[in-house]
PDBQT receptor file of N, H, CA, C and O in Angstrom, charges set to zero:
ATOM      1  N   MET A   1       6.014  -1.113  40.798  1.00  0.00    +0.000 N 
ATOM      2  CA  MET A   1       4.988  -1.436  40.164  1.00  0.00    +0.000 C 
ATOM      3  C   MET A   1       4.381  -2.621  40.461  1.00  0.00    +0.000 C 
ATOM      4  O   MET A   1       3.454  -2.965  41.195  1.00  0.00    +0.000 OA
ATOM      5  N   TYR A   2       5.454  -3.390  39.389  1.00  0.00    +0.000 N 
ATOM      6  H   TYR A   2       6.207  -3.110  38.793  1.00  0.00    +0.000 HD
ATOM      7  CA  TYR A   2       5.289  -4.414  39.096  1.00  0.00    +0.000 C 
ATOM      8  C   TYR A   2       5.608  -5.279  40.533  1.00  0.00    +0.000 C 
ATOM      9  O   TYR A   2       5.125  -6.409  40.605  1.00  0.00    +0.000 OA
ATOM     10  N   ALA A   3       6.218  -4.889  41.401  1.00  0.00    +0.000 N 
ATOM     11  H   ALA A   3       6.610  -3.971  41.342  1.00  0.00    +0.000 HD
ATOM     12  CA  ALA A   3       7.279  -5.609  42.755  1.00  0.00    +0.000 C 
ATOM     13  C   ALA A   3       6.132  -5.712  43.306  1.00  0.00    +0.000 C 
ATOM     14  O   ALA A   3       5.735  -6.717  43.895  1.00  0.00    +0.000 OA
ATOM     15  N   LEU A   4       5.200  -4.150  43.079  1.00  0.00    +0.000 N 
ATOM     16  H   LEU A   4       5.522  -3.333  42.601  1.00  0.00    +0.000 HD
ATOM     17  CA  LEU A   4       3.714  -4.522  44.260  1.00  0.00    +0.000 C 
ATOM     18  C   LEU A   4       2.648  -5.839  44.237  1.00  0.00    +0.000 C 
ATOM     19  O   LEU A   4       2.201  -6.609  45.087  1.00  0.00    +0.000 OA
ATOM     20  N   LEU A   5       2.466  -5.612  42.455  1.00  0.00    +0.000 N 
ATOM     21  H   LEU A   5       2.829  -4.986  41.765  1.00  0.00    +0.000 HD
ATOM     22  CA  LEU A   5       1.803  -6.909  41.930  1.00  0.00    +0.000 C 
ATOM     23  C   LEU A   5       1.861  -8.099  42.137  1.00  0.00    +0.000 C 
ATOM     24  O   LEU A   5       0.999  -8.976  42.086  1.00  0.00    +0.000 OA
ATOM     25  N   TRP A   6       3.665  -8.127  42.546  1.00  0.00    +0.000 N 
ATOM     26  H   TRP A   6       4.365  -7.415  42.587  1.00  0.00    +0.000 HD
ATOM     27  CA  TRP A   6       4.223  -9.889  42.591  1.00  0.00    +0.000 C 
ATOM     28  C   TRP A   6       3.870 -10.028  44.093  1.00  0.00    +0.000 C 
ATOM     29  O   TRP A   6       3.337 -10.992  44.642  1.00  0.00    +0.000 OA
ATOM     30  N   ARG A   7       4.239  -8.977  44.585  1.00  0.00    +0.000 N 
ATOM     31  H   ARG A   7       4.672  -8.194  44.138  1.00  0.00    +0.000 HD
ATOM     32  CA  ARG A   7       3.920  -9.333  46.231  1.00  0.00    +0.000 C 
ATOM     33  C   ARG A   7       2.061  -9.653  46.639  1.00  0.00    +0.000 C 
ATOM     34  O   ARG A   7       1.566 -10.529  47.348  1.00  0.00    +0.000 OA
ATOM     35  N   ALA A   8       1.466  -8.637  45.921  1.00  0.00    +0.000 N 
ATOM     36  H   ALA A   8       1.868  -7.925  45.346  1.00  0.00    +0.000 HD
ATOM     37  CA  ALA A   8       0.075  -9.133  45.865  1.00  0.00    +0.000 C 
ATOM     38  C   ALA A   8      -0.544 -10.104  45.864  1.00  0.00    +0.000 C 
ATOM     39  O   ALA A   8      -1.522 -10.355  46.568  1.00  0.00    +0.000 OA
ATOM     40  N   LEU A   9       0.135 -11.004  44.784  1.00  0.00    +0.000 N 
ATOM     41  H   LEU A   9       0.929 -10.800  44.211  1.00  0.00    +0.000 HD
ATOM     42  CA  LEU A   9      -0.483 -12.087  44.331  1.00  0.00    +0.000 C 
ATOM     43  C   LEU A   9      -0.256 -13.348  44.841  1.00  0.00    +0.000 C 
ATOM     44  O   LEU A   9       0.828 -13.928  44.788  1.00  0.00    +0.000 OA
ATOM     45  N   PRO A  10      -1.507 -13.877  45.452  1.00  0.00    +0.000 N 
ATOM     46  CA  PRO A  10      -0.792 -15.139  46.556  1.00  0.00    +0.000 C 
ATOM     47  C   PRO A  10      -0.510 -16.504  45.275  1.00  0.00    +0.000 C 
ATOM     48  O   PRO A  10      -0.631 -16.668  44.061  1.00  0.00    +0.000 OA
ATOM     49  N   GLY A  11      -0.083 -17.238  46.464  1.00  0.00    +0.000 N 
ATOM     50  H   GLY A  11       0.015 -17.105  47.450  1.00  0.00    +0.000 HD
ATOM     51  CA  GLY A  11       0.388 -18.203  45.743  1.00  0.00    +0.000 C 
ATOM     52  C   GLY A  11       1.829 -18.793  45.828  1.00  0.00    +0.000 C 
ATOM     53  O   GLY A  11       2.404 -17.932  46.494  1.00  0.00    +0.000 OA
ATOM     54  N   PRO A  12       2.591 -19.592  45.592  1.00  0.00    +0.000 N 
ATOM     55  CA  PRO A  12       4.486 -19.872  44.933  1.00  0.00    +0.000 C 
ATOM     56  C   PRO A  12       4.406 -19.508  43.725  1.00  0.00    +0.000 C 
ATOM     57  O   PRO A  12       3.471 -19.556  42.925  1.00  0.00    +0.000 OA
ATOM     58  N   TRP A  13       5.778 -19.024  43.616  1.00  0.00    +0.000 N 
ATOM     59  H   TRP A  13       6.538 -18.985  44.266  1.00  0.00    +0.000 HD
ATOM     60  CA  TRP A  13       5.649 -18.461  41.661  1.00  0.00    +0.000 C 
ATOM     61  C   TRP A  13       5.106 -18.404  41.171  1.00  0.00    +0.000 C 
ATOM     62  O   TRP A  13       4.439 -17.399  40.927  1.00  0.00    +0.000 OA
ATOM     63  N   ILE A  14       5.017 -19.579  40.639  1.00  0.00    +0.000 N 
ATOM     64  H   ILE A  14       5.559 -20.396  40.837  1.00  0.00    +0.000 HD
ATOM     65  CA  ILE A  14       4.248 -20.767  39.117  1.00  0.00    +0.000 C 
ATOM     66  C   ILE A  14       3.151 -19.985  39.205  1.00  0.00    +0.000 C 
ATOM     67  O   ILE A  14       2.822 -19.247  38.276  1.00  0.00    +0.000 OA
ATOM     68  N   VAL A  15       2.129 -20.116  40.918  1.00  0.00    +0.000 N 
ATOM     69  H   VAL A  15       2.396 -20.715  41.672  1.00  0.00    +0.000 HD
ATOM     70  CA  VAL A  15       1.076 -19.700  40.127  1.00  0.00    +0.000 C 
ATOM     71  C   VAL A  15       1.073 -18.405  40.367  1.00  0.00    +0.000 C 
ATOM     72  O   VAL A  15      -0.097 -18.151  40.654  1.00  0.00    +0.000 OA
ATOM     73  N   LYS A  16       1.764 -17.326  40.425  1.00  0.00    +0.000 N 
ATOM     74  H   LYS A  16       2.714 -17.532  40.192  1.00  0.00    +0.000 HD
ATOM     75  CA  LYS A  16       1.511 -15.965  40.898  1.00  0.00    +0.000 C 
ATOM     76  C   LYS A  16       2.178 -15.741  39.104  1.00  0.00    +0.000 C 
ATOM     77  O   LYS A  16       1.915 -14.633  38.637  1.00  0.00    +0.000 OA
ATOM     78  N   PHE A  17       2.860 -16.564  38.303  1.00  0.00    +0.000 N 
ATOM     79  H   PHE A  17       3.074 -17.464  38.683  1.00  0.00    +0.000 HD
ATOM     80  CA  PHE A  17       3.573 -16.234  37.117  1.00  0.00    +0.000 C 
ATOM     81  C   PHE A  17       2.199 -16.868  35.862  1.00  0.00    +0.000 C 
ATOM     82  O   PHE A  17       2.231 -16.643  34.652  1.00  0.00    +0.000 OA
ATOM     83  N   LEU A  18       1.147 -17.634  36.566  1.00  0.00    +0.000 N 
ATOM     84  H   LEU A  18       1.121 -17.816  37.549  1.00  0.00    +0.000 HD
ATOM     85  CA  LEU A  18      -0.031 -18.147  35.618  1.00  0.00    +0.000 C 
ATOM     86  C   LEU A  18      -0.616 -16.775  35.557  1.00  0.00    +0.000 C 
ATOM     87  O   LEU A  18      -0.569 -15.983  34.616  1.00  0.00    +0.000 OA
ATOM     88  N   ILE A  19      -1.341 -16.593  37.077  1.00  0.00    +0.000 N 
ATOM     89  H   ILE A  19      -1.379 -17.237  37.841  1.00  0.00    +0.000 HD
ATOM     90  CA  ILE A  19      -2.173 -15.201  37.251  1.00  0.00    +0.000 C 
ATOM     91  C   ILE A  19      -1.707 -14.116  36.423  1.00  0.00    +0.000 C 
ATOM     92  O   ILE A  19      -2.673 -13.503  35.969  1.00  0.00    +0.000 OA
ATOM     93  N   CYS A  20      -0.616 -13.648  36.057  1.00  0.00    +0.000 N 
ATOM     94  H   CYS A  20       0.169 -14.146  36.427  1.00  0.00    +0.000 HD
ATOM     95  CA  CYS A  20      -0.279 -12.646  35.327  1.00  0.00    +0.000 C 
ATOM     96  C   CYS A  20      -0.453 -13.044  34.327  1.00  0.00    +0.000 C 
ATOM     97  O   CYS A  20      -1.192 -12.247  33.749  1.00  0.00    +0.000 OA
ATOM     98  N   LEU A  21      -0.123 -14.154  33.475  1.00  0.00    +0.000 N 
ATOM     99  H   LEU A  21       0.477 -14.802  33.944  1.00  0.00    +0.000 HD
ATOM    100  CA  LEU A  21      -0.240 -14.250  32.232  1.00  0.00    +0.000 C 
ATOM    101  C   LEU A  21      -1.822 -14.014  31.932  1.00  0.00    +0.000 C 
ATOM    102  O   LEU A  21      -2.145 -13.416  30.906  1.00  0.00    +0.000 OA
ATOM    103  N   VAL A  22      -2.642 -14.414  32.692  1.00  0.00    +0.000 N 
ATOM    104  H   VAL A  22      -2.380 -14.900  33.526  1.00  0.00    +0.000 HD
ATOM    105  CA  VAL A  22      -3.950 -14.422  32.656  1.00  0.00    +0.000 C 
ATOM    106  C   VAL A  22      -4.710 -13.066  32.512  1.00  0.00    +0.000 C 
ATOM    107  O   VAL A  22      -5.662 -12.879  31.755  1.00  0.00    +0.000 OA
ATOM    108  N   LEU A  23      -4.141 -12.136  33.359  1.00  0.00    +0.000 N 
ATOM    109  H   LEU A  23      -3.367 -12.287  33.974  1.00  0.00    +0.000 HD
ATOM    110  CA  LEU A  23      -3.818 -11.037  33.510  1.00  0.00    +0.000 C 
ATOM    111  C   LEU A  23      -3.782 -10.425  32.140  1.00  0.00    +0.000 C 
ATOM    112  O   LEU A  23      -4.759 -10.102  31.465  1.00  0.00    +0.000 OA
ATOM    113  N   ILE A  24      -2.654 -10.324  31.864  1.00  0.00    +0.000 N 
ATOM    114  H   ILE A  24      -1.860 -10.586  32.413  1.00  0.00    +0.000 HD
ATOM    115  CA  ILE A  24      -2.012  -9.752  30.969  1.00  0.00    +0.000 C 
ATOM    116  C   ILE A  24      -3.084 -10.160  29.255  1.00  0.00    +0.000 C 
ATOM    117  O   ILE A  24      -3.358  -9.308  28.410  1.00  0.00    +0.000 OA
ATOM    118  N   ALA A  25      -3.549 -11.900  29.174  1.00  0.00    +0.000 N 
ATOM    119  H   ALA A  25      -3.326 -12.592  29.861  1.00  0.00    +0.000 HD
ATOM    120  CA  ALA A  25      -4.179 -12.377  28.684  1.00  0.00    +0.000 C 
ATOM    121  C   ALA A  25      -5.471 -11.280  28.188  1.00  0.00    +0.000 C 
ATOM    122  O   ALA A  25      -5.823 -10.989  27.044  1.00  0.00    +0.000 OA
ATOM    123  N   ALA A  26      -6.008 -10.813  29.508  1.00  0.00    +0.000 N 
ATOM    124  H   ALA A  26      -5.722 -11.049  30.437  1.00  0.00    +0.000 HD
ATOM    125  CA  ALA A  26      -7.397 -10.502  29.736  1.00  0.00    +0.000 C 
ATOM    126  C   ALA A  26      -7.373  -9.065  29.508  1.00  0.00    +0.000 C 
ATOM    127  O   ALA A  26      -8.405  -8.399  29.580  1.00  0.00    +0.000 OA
ATOM    128  N   THR A  27      -5.911  -8.414  29.156  1.00  0.00    +0.000 N 
ATOM    129  H   THR A  27      -5.073  -8.956  29.097  1.00  0.00    +0.000 HD
ATOM    130  CA  THR A  27      -6.033  -6.804  29.432  1.00  0.00    +0.000 C 
ATOM    131  C   THR A  27      -5.998  -6.613  27.870  1.00  0.00    +0.000 C 
ATOM    132  O   THR A  27      -6.719  -5.814  27.274  1.00  0.00    +0.000 OA
ATOM    133  N   VAL A  28      -4.992  -7.513  27.229  1.00  0.00    +0.000 N 
ATOM    134  H   VAL A  28      -4.406  -8.162  27.714  1.00  0.00    +0.000 HD
ATOM    135  CA  VAL A  28      -5.164  -7.472  25.592  1.00  0.00    +0.000 C 
ATOM    136  C   VAL A  28      -6.508  -8.151  24.919  1.00  0.00    +0.000 C 
ATOM    137  O   VAL A  28      -6.482  -8.271  23.694  1.00  0.00    +0.000 OA
ATOM    138  N   TYR A  29      -7.249  -8.438  25.366  1.00  0.00    +0.000 N 
ATOM    139  H   TYR A  29      -7.270  -8.341  26.361  1.00  0.00    +0.000 HD
ATOM    140  CA  TYR A  29      -8.660  -8.981  24.701  1.00  0.00    +0.000 C 
ATOM    141  C   TYR A  29      -9.425  -7.691  25.140  1.00  0.00    +0.000 C 
ATOM    142  O   TYR A  29      -9.924  -7.117  24.173  1.00  0.00    +0.000 OA
ATOM    143  N   VAL A  30      -9.667  -7.037  26.435  1.00  0.00    +0.000 N 
ATOM    144  H   VAL A  30      -9.261  -7.504  27.221  1.00  0.00    +0.000 HD
ATOM    145  CA  VAL A  30     -10.136  -6.103  26.244  1.00  0.00    +0.000 C 
ATOM    146  C   VAL A  30      -9.710  -5.112  25.783  1.00  0.00    +0.000 C 
ATOM    147  O   VAL A  30     -10.531  -4.548  25.059  1.00  0.00    +0.000 OA
ATOM    148  N   LEU A  31      -8.624  -4.549  25.887  1.00  0.00    +0.000 N 
ATOM    149  H   LEU A  31      -7.957  -5.008  26.475  1.00  0.00    +0.000 HD
ATOM    150  CA  LEU A  31      -8.183  -3.494  24.437  1.00  0.00    +0.000 C 
ATOM    151  C   LEU A  31      -8.553  -3.755  22.873  1.00  0.00    +0.000 C 
ATOM    152  O   LEU A  31      -8.984  -2.832  22.181  1.00  0.00    +0.000 OA
ATOM    153  N   MET A  32      -8.413  -4.704  22.501  1.00  0.00    +0.000 N 
ATOM    154  H   MET A  32      -8.064  -5.453  23.063  1.00  0.00    +0.000 HD
ATOM    155  CA  MET A  32      -8.436  -5.106  21.159  1.00  0.00    +0.000 C 
ATOM    156  C   MET A  32     -10.366  -5.352  21.105  1.00  0.00    +0.000 C 
ATOM    157  O   MET A  32     -11.081  -4.752  20.303  1.00  0.00    +0.000 OA
ATOM    158  N   GLU A  33     -10.632  -5.867  21.642  1.00  0.00    +0.000 N 
ATOM    159  H   GLU A  33     -10.051  -6.355  22.294  1.00  0.00    +0.000 HD
ATOM    160  CA  GLU A  33     -12.310  -5.737  21.311  1.00  0.00    +0.000 C 
ATOM    161  C   GLU A  33     -12.818  -4.583  21.339  1.00  0.00    +0.000 C 
ATOM    162  O   GLU A  33     -13.124  -3.997  20.301  1.00  0.00    +0.000 OA
ATOM    163  N   TYR A  34     -13.000  -4.042  22.606  1.00  0.00    +0.000 N 
ATOM    164  H   TYR A  34     -12.751  -4.518  23.449  1.00  0.00    +0.000 HD
ATOM    165  CA  TYR A  34     -13.669  -2.816  23.307  1.00  0.00    +0.000 C 
ATOM    166  C   TYR A  34     -12.368  -1.370  23.301  1.00  0.00    +0.000 C 
ATOM    167  O   TYR A  34     -13.023  -0.333  23.411  1.00  0.00    +0.000 OA
ATOM    168  N   VAL A  35     -11.551  -1.191  23.253  1.00  0.00    +0.000 N 
ATOM    169  H   VAL A  35     -11.019  -2.033  23.164  1.00  0.00    +0.000 HD
ATOM    170  CA  VAL A  35     -11.154  -0.094  23.714  1.00  0.00    +0.000 C 
ATOM    171  C   VAL A  35     -10.746   0.258  22.219  1.00  0.00    +0.000 C 
ATOM    172  O   VAL A  35     -11.196   1.263  21.670  1.00  0.00    +0.000 OA
ATOM    173  N   PHE A  36      -9.806  -0.686  21.539  1.00  0.00    +0.000 N 
ATOM    174  H   PHE A  36      -9.441  -1.503  21.985  1.00  0.00    +0.000 HD
ATOM    175  CA  PHE A  36      -8.949   0.262  20.142  1.00  0.00    +0.000 C 
ATOM    176  C   PHE A  36     -10.279   0.398  19.593  1.00  0.00    +0.000 C 
ATOM    177  O   PHE A  36     -10.577   1.592  19.597  1.00  0.00    +0.000 OA
ATOM    178  N   PRO A  37     -11.460  -0.524  18.990  1.00  0.00    +0.000 N 
ATOM    179  CA  PRO A  37     -12.281  -0.069  18.022  1.00  0.00    +0.000 C 
ATOM    180  C   PRO A  37     -13.277   1.310  18.646  1.00  0.00    +0.000 C 
ATOM    181  O   PRO A  37     -13.799   2.010  17.778  1.00  0.00    +0.000 OA
ATOM    182  N   VAL A  38     -13.437   1.548  19.593  1.00  0.00    +0.000 N 
ATOM    183  H   VAL A  38     -13.013   0.979  20.297  1.00  0.00    +0.000 HD
ATOM    184  CA  VAL A  38     -13.896   3.042  19.985  1.00  0.00    +0.000 C 
ATOM    185  C   VAL A  38     -13.072   3.890  19.558  1.00  0.00    +0.000 C 
ATOM    186  O   VAL A  38     -13.606   4.709  18.810  1.00  0.00    +0.000 OA
ATOM    187  N   ILE A  39     -11.793   4.066  19.749  1.00  0.00    +0.000 N 
ATOM    188  H   ILE A  39     -11.359   3.401  20.357  1.00  0.00    +0.000 HD
ATOM    189  CA  ILE A  39     -10.623   5.052  19.194  1.00  0.00    +0.000 C 
ATOM    190  C   ILE A  39     -10.312   5.136  18.121  1.00  0.00    +0.000 C 
ATOM    191  O   ILE A  39     -10.033   6.224  17.617  1.00  0.00    +0.000 OA
ATOM    192  N   ALA A  40     -10.250   3.362  17.099  1.00  0.00    +0.000 N 
ATOM    193  H   ALA A  40     -10.476   2.478  17.509  1.00  0.00    +0.000 HD
ATOM    194  CA  ALA A  40     -10.337   3.865  15.582  1.00  0.00    +0.000 C 
ATOM    195  C   ALA A  40     -10.663   4.926  14.935  1.00  0.00    +0.000 C 
ATOM    196  O   ALA A  40      -9.954   5.741  14.345  1.00  0.00    +0.000 OA
ATOM    197  N   ASP A  41     -12.001   4.862  15.108  1.00  0.00    +0.000 N 
ATOM    198  H   ASP A  41     -12.578   4.200  15.587  1.00  0.00    +0.000 HD
ATOM    199  CA  ASP A  41     -12.068   6.432  14.377  1.00  0.00    +0.000 C 
ATOM    200  C   ASP A  41     -11.158   8.085  14.268  1.00  0.00    +0.000 C 
ATOM    201  O   ASP A  41     -10.796   8.889  13.409  1.00  0.00    +0.000 OA
ATOM    202  N   TYR A  42     -11.113   7.891  15.773  1.00  0.00    +0.000 N 
ATOM    203  H   TYR A  42     -11.407   7.237  16.471  1.00  0.00    +0.000 HD
ATOM    204  CA  TYR A  42     -10.328   9.213  16.504  1.00  0.00    +0.000 C 
ATOM    205  C   TYR A  42      -8.285   9.209  16.170  1.00  0.00    +0.000 C 
ATOM    206  O   TYR A  42      -7.426   9.873  16.750  1.00  0.00    +0.000 OA
ATOM    207  N   MET A  43      -8.128   8.191  15.046  1.00  0.00    +0.000 N 
ATOM    208  H   MET A  43      -8.825   7.651  14.575  1.00  0.00    +0.000 HD
ATOM    209  CA  MET A  43      -6.675   8.290  14.879  1.00  0.00    +0.000 C 
ATOM    210  C   MET A  43      -6.806   8.543  13.617  1.00  0.00    +0.000 C 
ATOM    211  O   MET A  43      -7.644   8.136  12.813  1.00  0.00    +0.000 OA
ATOM    212  N   PRO A  44      -5.209   9.805  13.394  1.00  0.00    +0.000 N 
ATOM    213  CA  PRO A  44      -5.396  10.286  11.886  1.00  0.00    +0.000 C 
ATOM    214  C   PRO A  44      -4.122   9.043  11.343  1.00  0.00    +0.000 C 
ATOM    215  O   PRO A  44      -3.109   9.470  10.789  1.00  0.00    +0.000 OA
ATOM    216  N   PHE A  45      -4.244   8.029  11.493  1.00  0.00    +0.000 N 
ATOM    217  H   PHE A  45      -5.067   7.682  11.943  1.00  0.00    +0.000 HD
ATOM    218  CA  PHE A  45      -3.609   7.128  10.307  1.00  0.00    +0.000 C 
ATOM    219  C   PHE A  45      -4.493   6.508   9.401  1.00  0.00    +0.000 C 
ATOM    220  O   PHE A  45      -4.249   5.969   8.321  1.00  0.00    +0.000 OA
ATOM    221  N   ASN A  46      -5.782   6.697  10.130  1.00  0.00    +0.000 N 
ATOM    222  H   ASN A  46      -5.980   7.135  11.007  1.00  0.00    +0.000 HD
ATOM    223  CA  ASN A  46      -6.942   5.974   9.462  1.00  0.00    +0.000 C 
ATOM    224  C   ASN A  46      -7.294   6.797   7.870  1.00  0.00    +0.000 C 
ATOM    225  O   ASN A  46      -7.866   6.277   6.912  1.00  0.00    +0.000 OA
ATOM    226  N   ASP A  47      -6.675   8.419   7.974  1.00  0.00    +0.000 N 
ATOM    227  H   ASP A  47      -6.210   8.841   8.752  1.00  0.00    +0.000 HD
ATOM    228  CA  ASP A  47      -7.015   9.101   6.724  1.00  0.00    +0.000 C 
ATOM    229  C   ASP A  47      -6.517   9.105   5.280  1.00  0.00    +0.000 C 
ATOM    230  O   ASP A  47      -6.854   9.910   4.413  1.00  0.00    +0.000 OA
ATOM    231  N   ALA A  48      -5.470   7.851   5.122  1.00  0.00    +0.000 N 
ATOM    232  H   ALA A  48      -5.197   7.197   5.827  1.00  0.00    +0.000 HD
ATOM    233  CA  ALA A  48      -4.422   7.752   4.097  1.00  0.00    +0.000 C 
ATOM    234  C   ALA A  48      -5.278   7.900   2.887  1.00  0.00    +0.000 C 
ATOM    235  O   ALA A  48      -6.508   7.875   2.924  1.00  0.00    +0.000 OA
ATOM    236  N   THR A  49      -4.300   8.112   1.422  1.00  0.00    +0.000 N 
ATOM    237  H   THR A  49      -3.300   8.132   1.392  1.00  0.00    +0.000 HD
ATOM    238  CA  THR A  49      -5.157   7.994   0.772  1.00  0.00    +0.000 C 
ATOM    239  C   THR A  49      -4.295   8.110  -0.655  1.00  0.00    +0.000 C 
ATOM    240  O   THR A  49      -3.458   9.010  -0.711  1.00  0.00    +0.000 OA
ATOM    241  N   VAL A  50      -4.437   7.389  -1.604  1.00  0.00    +0.000 N 
ATOM    242  H   VAL A  50      -5.117   6.658  -1.559  1.00  0.00    +0.000 HD
ATOM    243  CA  VAL A  50      -3.660   7.102  -2.490  1.00  0.00    +0.000 C 
ATOM    244  C   VAL A  50      -4.391   7.354  -3.888  1.00  0.00    +0.000 C 
ATOM    245  O   VAL A  50      -5.333   6.856  -4.506  1.00  0.00    +0.000 OA
ATOM    246  N   GLU A  51      -3.560   8.285  -4.048  1.00  0.00    +0.000 N 
ATOM    247  H   GLU A  51      -2.795   8.689  -3.546  1.00  0.00    +0.000 HD
ATOM    248  CA  GLU A  51      -4.100   8.880  -5.309  1.00  0.00    +0.000 C 
ATOM    249  C   GLU A  51      -3.260   8.819  -6.631  1.00  0.00    +0.000 C 
ATOM    250  O   GLU A  51      -2.050   9.016  -6.520  1.00  0.00    +0.000 OA
ATOM    251  N   GLU A  52      -3.834   8.540  -7.992  1.00  0.00    +0.000 N 
ATOM    252  H   GLU A  52      -4.817   8.380  -8.082  1.00  0.00    +0.000 HD
ATOM    253  CA  GLU A  52      -2.787   7.992  -8.738  1.00  0.00    +0.000 C 
ATOM    254  C   GLU A  52      -2.384   9.142  -9.428  1.00  0.00    +0.000 C 
ATOM    255  O   GLU A  52      -3.221   9.975  -9.774  1.00  0.00    +0.000 OA
ATOM    256  N   GLY A  53      -0.578   9.346  -9.786  1.00  0.00    +0.000 N 
ATOM    257  H   GLY A  53       0.103   8.669  -9.505  1.00  0.00    +0.000 HD
ATOM    258  CA  GLY A  53      -0.318  10.275  -9.926  1.00  0.00    +0.000 C 
ATOM    259  C   GLY A  53      -0.306  10.449 -11.913  1.00  0.00    +0.000 C 
ATOM    260  O   GLY A  53      -0.371   9.286 -12.313  1.00  0.00    +0.000 OA
ATOM    261  N   GLY A  54      -0.265  11.146 -12.814  1.00  0.00    +0.000 N 
ATOM    262  H   GLY A  54      -0.212  12.090 -12.489  1.00  0.00    +0.000 HD
ATOM    263  CA  GLY A  54      -0.501  11.519 -14.202  1.00  0.00    +0.000 C 
ATOM    264  C   GLY A  54      -0.242  12.362 -14.513  1.00  0.00    +0.000 C 
ATOM    265  O   GLY A  54      -0.441  12.677 -15.686  1.00  0.00    +0.000 OA
TER     266      GLY A  54
């Protein structure tokens, strides 16, 4: 899959590398800003409680 992406990108290797960095940064941004906040309510680890033992 990565080889296919690498061959599909234009330019020499440094341009391909920079384009890959931009694509990775854009993917992380979209996940952090839009996807993860939407699914956070459905994650089981959000239901943690701490009780005082007596």
